[in-house]
Biopython code that builds the backbone (N, CA, C, O; Angstrom):
import numpy as np
from Bio.PDB.StructureBuilder import StructureBuilder

atoms = [
    (1, "MET", "N", (180.941, 33.591, 166.885)),
    (1, "MET", "CA", (181.847, 32.603, 167.426)),
    (1, "MET", "C", (182.200, 32.988, 168.859)),
    (1, "MET", "O", (182.483, 34.150, 169.153)),
    (2, "LYS", "N", (182.178, 32.004, 169.735)),
    (2, "LYS", "CA", (182.509, 32.255, 171.137)),
    (2, "LYS", "C", (184.000, 32.471, 171.296)),
    (2, "LYS", "O", (184.814, 31.930, 170.546)),
    (3, "LYS", "N", (184.338, 33.278, 172.296)),
    (3, "LYS", "CA", (185.730, 33.529, 172.636)),
    (3, "LYS", "C", (185.971, 32.949, 174.024)),
    (3, "LYS", "O", (185.352, 33.370, 175.001)),
    (4, "ILE", "N", (186.868, 31.988, 174.097)),
    (4, "ILE", "CA", (187.155, 31.305, 175.356)),
    (4, "ILE", "C", (188.600, 31.577, 175.734)),
    (4, "ILE", "O", (189.510, 31.474, 174.912)),
    (5, "GLU", "N", (188.788, 31.929, 177.005)),
    (5, "GLU", "CA", (190.137, 32.182, 177.503)),
    (5, "GLU", "C", (190.383, 31.325, 178.740)),
    (5, "GLU", "O", (189.578, 31.298, 179.671)),
    (6, "VAL", "N", (191.515, 30.627, 178.726)),
    (6, "VAL", "CA", (191.957, 29.840, 179.864)),
    (6, "VAL", "C", (193.124, 30.598, 180.476)),
    (6, "VAL", "O", (194.159, 30.782, 179.835)),
    (7, "LEU", "N", (192.953, 31.037, 181.722)),
    (7, "LEU", "CA", (193.989, 31.789, 182.407)),
    (7, "LEU", "C", (194.694, 30.878, 183.388)),
    (7, "LEU", "O", (194.062, 30.244, 184.232)),
    (8, "GLY", "N", (196.010, 30.818, 183.269)),
    (8, "GLY", "CA", (196.798, 29.995, 184.180)),
    (8, "GLY", "C", (198.256, 30.025, 183.791)),
    (8, "GLY", "O", (198.613, 30.373, 182.666)),
    (9, "THR", "N", (199.090, 29.656, 184.740)),
    (9, "THR", "CA", (200.529, 29.766, 184.546)),
    (9, "THR", "C", (201.166, 28.515, 183.966)),
    (9, "THR", "O", (202.391, 28.440, 183.871)),
    (10, "GLY", "N", (200.374, 27.539, 183.579)),
    (10, "GLY", "CA", (200.928, 26.324, 182.989)),
    (10, "GLY", "C", (200.978, 25.153, 183.948)),
    (10, "GLY", "O", (201.618, 24.144, 183.652)),
    (11, "CYS", "N", (200.328, 25.262, 185.074)),
    (11, "CYS", "CA", (200.303, 24.167, 186.047)),
    (11, "CYS", "C", (199.427, 23.026, 185.526)),
    (11, "CYS", "O", (198.748, 23.172, 184.509)),
    (12, "ALA", "N", (199.446, 21.910, 186.218)),
    (12, "ALA", "CA", (198.686, 20.732, 185.795)),
    (12, "ALA", "C", (197.184, 21.026, 185.719)),
    (12, "ALA", "O", (196.513, 20.574, 184.791)),
    (13, "LYS", "N", (196.658, 21.773, 186.680)),
    (13, "LYS", "CA", (195.226, 22.105, 186.667)),
    (13, "LYS", "C", (194.878, 22.986, 185.473)),
    (13, "LYS", "O", (193.832, 22.813, 184.848)),
    (14, "CYS", "N", (195.758, 23.927, 185.162)),
    (14, "CYS", "CA", (195.525, 24.820, 184.027)),
    (14, "CYS", "C", (195.505, 24.026, 182.719)),
    (14, "CYS", "O", (194.657, 24.255, 181.856)),
    (15, "ASN", "N", (196.431, 23.109, 182.587)),
    (15, "ASN", "CA", (196.483, 22.275, 181.388)),
    (15, "ASN", "C", (195.251, 21.376, 181.290)),
    (15, "ASN", "O", (194.718, 21.166, 180.200)),
    (16, "ARG", "N", (194.799, 20.845, 182.431)),
    (16, "ARG", "CA", (193.599, 20.001, 182.438)),
    (16, "ARG", "C", (192.376, 20.811, 182.036)),
    (16, "ARG", "O", (191.516, 20.315, 181.307)),
    (17, "LEU", "N", (192.291, 22.056, 182.505)),
    (17, "LEU", "CA", (191.168, 22.910, 182.128)),
    (17, "LEU", "C", (191.155, 23.132, 180.617)),
    (17, "LEU", "O", (190.101, 23.055, 179.986)),
    (18, "GLU", "N", (192.311, 23.404, 180.043)),
    (18, "GLU", "CA", (192.381, 23.619, 178.603)),
    (18, "GLU", "C", (191.927, 22.367, 177.839)),
    (18, "GLU", "O", (191.205, 22.477, 176.848)),
    (19, "LYS", "N", (192.343, 21.191, 178.292)),
    (19, "LYS", "CA", (191.923, 19.937, 177.648)),
    (19, "LYS", "C", (190.422, 19.722, 177.800)),
    (19, "LYS", "O", (189.759, 19.281, 176.861)),
    (20, "ASN", "N", (189.878, 20.035, 178.988)),
    (20, "ASN", "CA", (188.434, 19.895, 179.202)),
    (20, "ASN", "C", (187.650, 20.831, 178.286)),
    (20, "ASN", "O", (186.598, 20.457, 177.768)),
    (21, "VAL", "N", (188.156, 22.041, 178.085)),
    (21, "VAL", "CA", (187.502, 23.006, 177.196)),
    (21, "VAL", "C", (187.470, 22.444, 175.774)),
    (21, "VAL", "O", (186.429, 22.464, 175.117)),
    (22, "GLN", "N", (188.605, 21.947, 175.308)),
    (22, "GLN", "CA", (188.673, 21.406, 173.946)),
    (22, "GLN", "C", (187.714, 20.234, 173.773)),
    (22, "GLN", "O", (187.037, 20.130, 172.751)),
    (23, "LYS", "N", (187.657, 19.357, 174.764)),
    (23, "LYS", "CA", (186.763, 18.195, 174.693)),
    (23, "LYS", "C", (185.293, 18.627, 174.708)),
    (23, "LYS", "O", (184.473, 18.085, 173.966)),
    (24, "ALA", "N", (184.970, 19.601, 175.555)),
    (24, "ALA", "CA", (183.590, 20.101, 175.636)),
    (24, "ALA", "C", (183.163, 20.730, 174.321)),
    (24, "ALA", "O", (182.036, 20.526, 173.870)),
    (25, "LEU", "N", (184.054, 21.492, 173.705)),
    (25, "LEU", "CA", (183.749, 22.109, 172.414)),
    (25, "LEU", "C", (183.485, 21.044, 171.354)),
    (25, "LEU", "O", (182.538, 21.150, 170.574)),
    (26, "LYS", "N", (184.320, 20.033, 171.336)),
    (26, "LYS", "CA", (184.168, 18.957, 170.358)),
    (26, "LYS", "C", (182.848, 18.216, 170.562)),
    (26, "LYS", "O", (182.119, 17.961, 169.603)),
    (27, "GLU", "N", (182.541, 17.869, 171.822)),
    (27, "GLU", "CA", (181.309, 17.140, 172.123)),
    (27, "GLU", "C", (180.068, 17.962, 171.779)),
    (27, "GLU", "O", (179.068, 17.417, 171.312)),
    (28, "ALA", "N", (180.135, 19.273, 172.012)),
    (28, "ALA", "CA", (178.979, 20.132, 171.759)),
    (28, "ALA", "C", (178.893, 20.566, 170.296)),
    (28, "ALA", "O", (177.878, 21.115, 169.868)),
    (29, "GLY", "N", (179.950, 20.322, 169.535)),
    (29, "GLY", "CA", (179.964, 20.738, 168.137)),
    (29, "GLY", "C", (180.005, 22.247, 167.978)),
    (29, "GLY", "O", (179.438, 22.798, 167.035)),
    (30, "ILE", "N", (180.679, 22.906, 168.903)),
    (30, "ILE", "CA", (180.753, 24.365, 168.900)),
    (30, "ILE", "C", (182.142, 24.798, 168.436)),
    (30, "ILE", "O", (183.158, 24.266, 168.882)),
    (31, "GLN", "N", (182.159, 25.774, 167.530)),
    (31, "GLN", "CA", (183.427, 26.365, 167.105)),
    (31, "GLN", "C", (183.678, 27.584, 167.982)),
    (31, "GLN", "O", (182.778, 28.388, 168.224)),
    (32, "ALA", "N", (184.911, 27.708, 168.451)),
    (32, "ALA", "CA", (185.247, 28.841, 169.308)),
    (32, "ALA", "C", (186.722, 29.169, 169.159)),
    (32, "ALA", "O", (187.536, 28.327, 168.778)),
    (33, "GLU", "N", (187.036, 30.402, 169.465)),
    (33, "GLU", "CA", (188.430, 30.835, 169.539)),
    (33, "GLU", "C", (188.887, 30.580, 170.971)),
    (33, "GLU", "O", (188.329, 31.138, 171.916)),
    (34, "VAL", "N", (189.901, 29.738, 171.126)),
    (34, "VAL", "CA", (190.412, 29.413, 172.457)),
    (34, "VAL", "C", (191.795, 30.029, 172.599)),
    (34, "VAL", "O", (192.679, 29.817, 171.769)),
    (35, "LYS", "N", (191.960, 30.795, 173.672)),
    (35, "LYS", "CA", (193.239, 31.465, 173.913)),
    (35, "LYS", "C", (193.711, 31.105, 175.314)),
    (35, "LYS", "O", (192.934, 31.141, 176.268)),
    (36, "LYS", "N", (194.982, 30.758, 175.431)),
    (36, "LYS", "CA", (195.574, 30.470, 176.735)),
    (36, "LYS", "C", (196.369, 31.695, 177.164)),
    (36, "LYS", "O", (197.240, 32.171, 176.436)),
    (37, "ILE", "N", (196.063, 32.193, 178.340)),
    (37, "ILE", "CA", (196.740, 33.381, 178.868)),
    (37, "ILE", "C", (197.582, 32.948, 180.059)),
    (37, "ILE", "O", (197.054, 32.520, 181.086)),
    (38, "GLU", "N", (198.900, 33.064, 179.910)),
    (38, "GLU", "CA", (199.824, 32.647, 180.954)),
    (38, "GLU", "C", (200.553, 33.812, 181.609)),
    (38, "GLU", "O", (201.273, 33.614, 182.587)),
    (39, "ASP", "N", (200.377, 35.029, 181.085)),
    (39, "ASP", "CA", (201.055, 36.197, 181.630)),
    (39, "ASP", "C", (200.434, 36.586, 182.968)),
    (39, "ASP", "O", (199.257, 36.943, 183.040)),
    (40, "LEU", "N", (201.237, 36.513, 184.021)),
    (40, "LEU", "CA", (200.736, 36.763, 185.373)),
    (40, "LEU", "C", (200.161, 38.163, 185.536)),
    (40, "LEU", "O", (199.162, 38.341, 186.234)),
    (41, "THR", "N", (200.770, 39.152, 184.908)),
    (41, "THR", "CA", (200.265, 40.526, 184.999)),
    (41, "THR", "C", (198.878, 40.631, 184.386)),
    (41, "THR", "O", (197.991, 41.260, 184.964)),
    (42, "GLU", "N", (198.680, 40.024, 183.220)),
    (42, "GLU", "CA", (197.363, 40.064, 182.583)),
    (42, "GLU", "C", (196.330, 39.315, 183.413)),
    (42, "GLU", "O", (195.185, 39.752, 183.530)),
    (43, "ILE", "N", (196.736, 38.184, 183.989)),
    (43, "ILE", "CA", (195.821, 37.415, 184.837)),
    (43, "ILE", "C", (195.377, 38.266, 186.025)),
    (43, "ILE", "O", (194.189, 38.319, 186.342)),
    (44, "MET", "N", (196.320, 38.926, 186.677)),
    (44, "MET", "CA", (195.993, 39.759, 187.837)),
    (44, "MET", "C", (195.168, 40.977, 187.436)),
    (44, "MET", "O", (194.297, 41.405, 188.193)),
    (45, "ASN", "N", (195.429, 41.543, 186.256)),
    (45, "ASN", "CA", (194.645, 42.685, 185.778)),
    (45, "ASN", "C", (193.182, 42.326, 185.568)),
    (45, "ASN", "O", (192.319, 43.202, 185.602)),
    (46, "ARG", "N", (192.897, 41.053, 185.352)),
    (46, "ARG", "CA", (191.511, 40.590, 185.206)),
    (46, "ARG", "C", (190.841, 40.369, 186.556)),
    (46, "ARG", "O", (189.657, 40.040, 186.621)),
    (47, "GLY", "N", (191.602, 40.552, 187.635)),
    (47, "GLY", "CA", (191.040, 40.352, 188.969)),
    (47, "GLY", "C", (191.082, 38.904, 189.422)),
    (47, "GLY", "O", (190.436, 38.544, 190.407)),
    (48, "VAL", "N", (191.833, 38.069, 188.717)),
    (48, "VAL", "CA", (191.923, 36.650, 189.062)),
    (48, "VAL", "C", (193.069, 36.466, 190.045)),
    (48, "VAL", "O", (194.218, 36.787, 189.742)),
    (49, "MET", "N", (192.746, 35.945, 191.229)),
    (49, "MET", "CA", (193.768, 35.722, 192.246)),
    (49, "MET", "C", (194.082, 34.242, 192.406)),
    (49, "MET", "O", (195.091, 33.886, 193.015)),
    (50, "MET", "N", (193.233, 33.378, 191.869)),
    (50, "MET", "CA", (193.466, 31.930, 191.911)),
    (50, "MET", "C", (193.291, 31.380, 190.504)),
    (50, "MET", "O", (192.313, 31.682, 189.820)),
    (51, "THR", "N", (194.249, 30.575, 190.087)),
    (51, "THR", "CA", (194.132, 29.934, 188.782)),
    (51, "THR", "C", (193.883, 28.448, 188.991)),
    (51, "THR", "O", (194.184, 27.917, 190.060)),
    (52, "PRO", "N", (193.352, 27.787, 188.013)),
    (52, "PRO", "CA", (193.017, 28.288, 186.688)),
    (52, "PRO", "C", (191.716, 29.082, 186.705)),
    (52, "PRO", "O", (190.931, 29.014, 187.651)),
    (53, "ALA", "N", (191.518, 29.828, 185.636)),
    (53, "ALA", "CA", (190.273, 30.574, 185.470)),
    (53, "ALA", "C", (189.793, 30.388, 184.040)),
    (53, "ALA", "O", (190.588, 30.256, 183.110)),
    (54, "LEU", "N", (188.486, 30.380, 183.887)),
    (54, "LEU", "CA", (187.873, 30.212, 182.571)),
    (54, "LEU", "C", (186.973, 31.403, 182.295)),
    (54, "LEU", "O", (186.083, 31.725, 183.083)),
    (55, "PHE", "N", (187.217, 32.050, 181.165)),
    (55, "PHE", "CA", (186.395, 33.174, 180.719)),
    (55, "PHE", "C", (185.721, 32.765, 179.413)),
    (55, "PHE", "O", (186.363, 32.232, 178.508)),
    (56, "ILE", "N", (184.431, 33.022, 179.331)),
    (56, "ILE", "CA", (183.687, 32.800, 178.089)),
    (56, "ILE", "C", (183.090, 34.133, 177.678)),
    (56, "ILE", "O", (182.317, 34.739, 178.422)),
    (57, "ASP", "N", (183.454, 34.580, 176.493)),
    (57, "ASP", "CA", (183.000, 35.873, 175.964)),
    (57, "ASP", "C", (183.236, 37.007, 176.960)),
    (57, "ASP", "O", (182.379, 37.869, 177.156)),
    (58, "GLY", "N", (184.421, 36.989, 177.589)),
    (58, "GLY", "CA", (184.820, 38.070, 178.479)),
    (58, "GLY", "C", (184.305, 37.980, 179.901)),
    (58, "GLY", "O", (184.614, 38.844, 180.722)),
    (59, "GLU", "N", (183.529, 36.958, 180.208)),
    (59, "GLU", "CA", (182.948, 36.813, 181.540)),
    (59, "GLU", "C", (183.587, 35.636, 182.270)),
    (59, "GLU", "O", (183.702, 34.543, 181.715)),
    (60, "ALA", "N", (184.002, 35.861, 183.519)),
    (60, "ALA", "CA", (184.581, 34.789, 184.330)),
    (60, "ALA", "C", (183.478, 33.805, 184.711)),
    (60, "ALA", "O", (182.494, 34.186, 185.345)),
    (61, "VAL", "N", (183.643, 32.539, 184.326)),
    (61, "VAL", "CA", (182.634, 31.527, 184.650)),
    (61, "VAL", "C", (183.165, 30.493, 185.633)),
    (61, "VAL", "O", (182.385, 29.746, 186.224)),
    (62, "ALA", "N", (184.483, 30.441, 185.815)),
    (62, "ALA", "CA", (185.082, 29.532, 186.799)),
    (62, "ALA", "C", (186.442, 30.097, 187.194)),
    (62, "ALA", "O", (187.257, 30.439, 186.337)),
    (63, "VAL", "N", (186.675, 30.192, 188.498)),
    (63, "VAL", "CA", (187.947, 30.709, 189.000)),
    (63, "VAL", "C", (188.418, 29.804, 190.135)),
    (63, "VAL", "O", (187.673, 29.519, 191.073)),
    (64, "GLY", "N", (189.669, 29.357, 190.032)),
    (64, "GLY", "CA", (190.260, 28.555, 191.100)),
    (64, "GLY", "C", (189.848, 27.101, 191.113)),
    (64, "GLY", "O", (190.100, 26.390, 192.086)),
    (65, "LYS", "N", (189.213, 26.651, 190.039)),
    (65, "LYS", "CA", (188.808, 25.249, 189.974)),
    (65, "LYS", "C", (188.795, 24.795, 188.517)),
    (65, "LYS", "O", (188.857, 25.607, 187.594)),
    (66, "VAL", "N", (188.712, 23.479, 188.337)),
    (66, "VAL", "CA", (188.665, 22.902, 187.004)),
    (66, "VAL", "C", (187.284, 22.271, 186.812)),
    (66, "VAL", "O", (187.026, 21.177, 187.313)),
    (67, "PRO", "N", (186.402, 22.958, 186.090)),
    (67, "PRO", "CA", (185.078, 22.376, 185.832)),
    (67, "PRO", "C", (185.212, 21.125, 184.961)),
    (67, "PRO", "O", (186.142, 21.002, 184.163)),
    (68, "SER", "N", (184.272, 20.209, 185.131)),
    (68, "SER", "CA", (184.263, 18.996, 184.322)),
    (68, "SER", "C", (183.900, 19.342, 182.881)),
    (68, "SER", "O", (183.447, 20.448, 182.585)),
    (69, "VAL", "N", (184.105, 18.383, 182.003)),
    (69, "VAL", "CA", (183.733, 18.555, 180.597)),
    (69, "VAL", "C", (182.243, 18.855, 180.493)),
    (69, "VAL", "O", (181.839, 19.737, 179.735)),
    (70, "ASP", "N", (181.426, 18.131, 181.248)),
    (70, "ASP", "CA", (179.967, 18.352, 181.217)),
    (70, "ASP", "C", (179.605, 19.761, 181.689)),
    (70, "ASP", "O", (178.753, 20.418, 181.090)),
    (71, "GLU", "N", (180.250, 20.223, 182.760)),
    (71, "GLU", "CA", (179.973, 21.572, 183.267)),
    (71, "GLU", "C", (180.333, 22.626, 182.222)),
    (71, "GLU", "O", (179.586, 23.581, 182.008)),
    (72, "ILE", "N", (181.474, 22.446, 181.581)),
    (72, "ILE", "CA", (181.908, 23.410, 180.571)),
    (72, "ILE", "C", (180.955, 23.385, 179.378)),
    (72, "ILE", "O", (180.584, 24.438, 178.859)),
    (73, "ARG", "N", (180.562, 22.204, 178.948)),
    (73, "ARG", "CA", (179.619, 22.090, 177.823)),
    (73, "ARG", "C", (178.326, 22.831, 178.146)),
    (73, "ARG", "O", (177.786, 23.537, 177.294)),
    (74, "ASN", "N", (177.828, 22.673, 179.372)),
    (74, "ASN", "CA", (176.605, 23.377, 179.769)),
    (74, "ASN", "C", (176.803, 24.894, 179.768)),
    (74, "ASN", "O", (175.889, 25.632, 179.402)),
    (75, "MET", "N", (177.975, 25.362, 180.170)),
    (75, "MET", "CA", (178.273, 26.798, 180.149)),
    (75, "MET", "C", (178.274, 27.322, 178.711)),
    (75, "MET", "O", (177.838, 28.441, 178.442)),
    (76, "LEU", "N", (178.769, 26.497, 177.803)),
    (76, "LEU", "CA", (178.897, 26.908, 176.408)),
    (76, "LEU", "C", (177.555, 26.987, 175.686)),
    (76, "LEU", "O", (177.384, 27.826, 174.802)),
    (77, "ILE", "N", (176.608, 26.134, 176.044)),
    (77, "ILE", "CA", (175.347, 26.095, 175.307)),
    (77, "ILE", "C", (174.286, 27.009, 175.897)),
    (77, "ILE", "O", (173.160, 27.043, 175.402)),
    (78, "LYS", "N", (174.625, 27.750, 176.945)),
    (78, "LYS", "CA", (173.676, 28.712, 177.526)),
    (78, "LYS", "C", (173.343, 29.787, 176.513)),
    (78, "LYS", "O", (172.561, 30.691, 176.807)),
]
sb = StructureBuilder()
sb.init_structure("model")
sb.init_model(0)
sb.init_chain("A")
sb.init_seg("    ")
for serial, (resi, resn, name, xyz) in enumerate(atoms, 1):
    if name == "N":
        sb.init_residue(resn, " ", resi, " ")
    sb.init_atom(name, np.array(xyz, "f"), 0.0, 1.0, " ", f" {name:<3s}", serial, name[0])
structure = sb.get_structure()
């Protein structure tokens, strides 16, 4: 099972990223553990200086932007 983490402080972009992730998972028929990380210290410890950020299986795949549902789906099926 994939592990997906959305890093962000709760801003509109962060919330949109989380919704895009959920939609991409549903469209792709993929089950995953999705975790939202809002703790600023943990975000900075990951080396993220701009939010939102998307991590898939521990790897940063998008930082400082909100990928589209299609982009996220493509990242998930790699």
